[in-house]
C-alpha positions, 0 to 999 in steps of 0.5 A, a space after each residue: 164180689 165187689 171189694 171193698 163192701 158197698 156199705 164201707 168207709 172207703 166207698 163213702 169216702 170216694 164219693 166225698 172226695 169225688 164231691 169235693 173235687 167237682 165243687 172246686 171246679 164249679 166254684 172256680 167257674 163261678 168266678 167267671 160265669 159270664 165266660 161260660 159256654 151254655 148249651 140247651 138241652 131242651 126247654 129250661 134245661 142248660 148245661 155248661 162247661 162247669 157241669 161237664 168238667 165237674 162230672 168228668 172229674 167225679 167219674 175219674 175219681 170213682 172209676 179210679 177207686 171203685 173200678 167194679 162199680 158201674 156209673 150213670 151221670 146226668 151229662 154223659 150217660 154211662 152204663 149201669 153195673 151188675 151189682 151197683 151203680 154210682 148215680 151222679 149230678 155234677 151240679 144240681 141247681 144249674 139255673 141258680 149257678 148260671 143266675 149267680 144264685 148261691 144255692 146249688 150242689 153236687 150229688 153222688 149216690 150209689 145204688 145197689 142192685 137187687 140181689 147184691 150183698 152191700 154188707 157182704 152178707 144179706 142180699 138186697 130184695 129190690 134196687 136201693 140206694 145205699 150212700 148218698 153225698 150232697 155237697 153245698 159248696 157255698 155253705 161248705 155243707 157235706 151231707 152224707 149217709 150210709 143206708 141203715 146206719 145214719 146221716 151227717 152234716 159235716 160229720 155231725 149226725 142229723 135227724 129228720 124234724 119232730 114236727 107232728 102236724 102238717 098245719 105246723 109244717 114247713 115244706 119244700 116243693 119244686 114247680 114244673 119247669 121242664 116238662 109241664 104235662 103233670 101241671 094239672 096234677 101238681 097245682 091242686 096239691 100245691 094250693 092245699 099245701 099253701 093254705 094247710 101248712 105254715 109255708 111252702 119254699 121253692 129254692 130250685 135245687 132237689 138234692 138240698 131240698 131232700 138234705 134240708 129234710 133230712 136235717 130237719 130244716 124242712 118237715 117235708 118235700 115233694 116234686 114231680 118231673 125229676 131225673 134219678 140223679 136228682 134225688 138218689 142221694 137225697 133218698 139215702 139221706 132222708 131215710 138214714 135220718 129217720 124220715 120217709 122218702 118214697 116214689 109218689 106213684 108207688 111204682 119204684 122202690 125208690 123215686 127213680 122215676 122223678 116223683 118224689 115225696 119225703 118227710 118226717 115220719 110224723 107227717 109223712 102219711 098226711 102229707 102223702 095224702 094231700 098230695 097223692 089225692 090229685 094224681 
């Protein structure tokens, strides 16, 4: 059995400590962006030494503090654990970071696997994101959440918005940028949302889109073609803040396949219907 319990202040503190360490590295590199070594993984998918060094710092801290938990990270891969796995994005919003746009974050989540007992008593029926930490170093905003307990921004409890109708909602999304195969499914929903809401925003960091949905800045958010580490922490935040965060295709217990829809509970069904009718 893992000690301490997965849903503990110690596990959350390990993630927060790791996020701060990674952010310090990112902000140091941000002062010297022109000197960064940048590689292209695939079209519109970049990685820099800032990503790699931040990820190494996160992994070192989590391995020391939680040695029994597996780790999957964007740049270095890794191995899932038998009971739980850390899911890490050391720099969500790399294109923003490299362009000098101050909108990016460190994202760290703990996924409990089916059958594990995160509270030491009740087994999980399916894989479930349990802990989420998203840190925005430019605004010095730390979003954190514990599954079934609550979500916080800099220590103050947050909740999803109370907007009750889609036509009064402000939404966030992400355009296809790397995989364009789903563009025919995405664009009709985007056009519908543009005409049927107060507005749609696209800022380029999925973890912050979900965090901002959790704290009520956005009423809802959807995107396609992401990776598990893009959405894992944000899923915990939205759910713990009273919202809905699901796999658009209803194939997975959380949006690990990268097709994500999130919203406050009042507009969730309407947003889902608007987007999924084109899938």
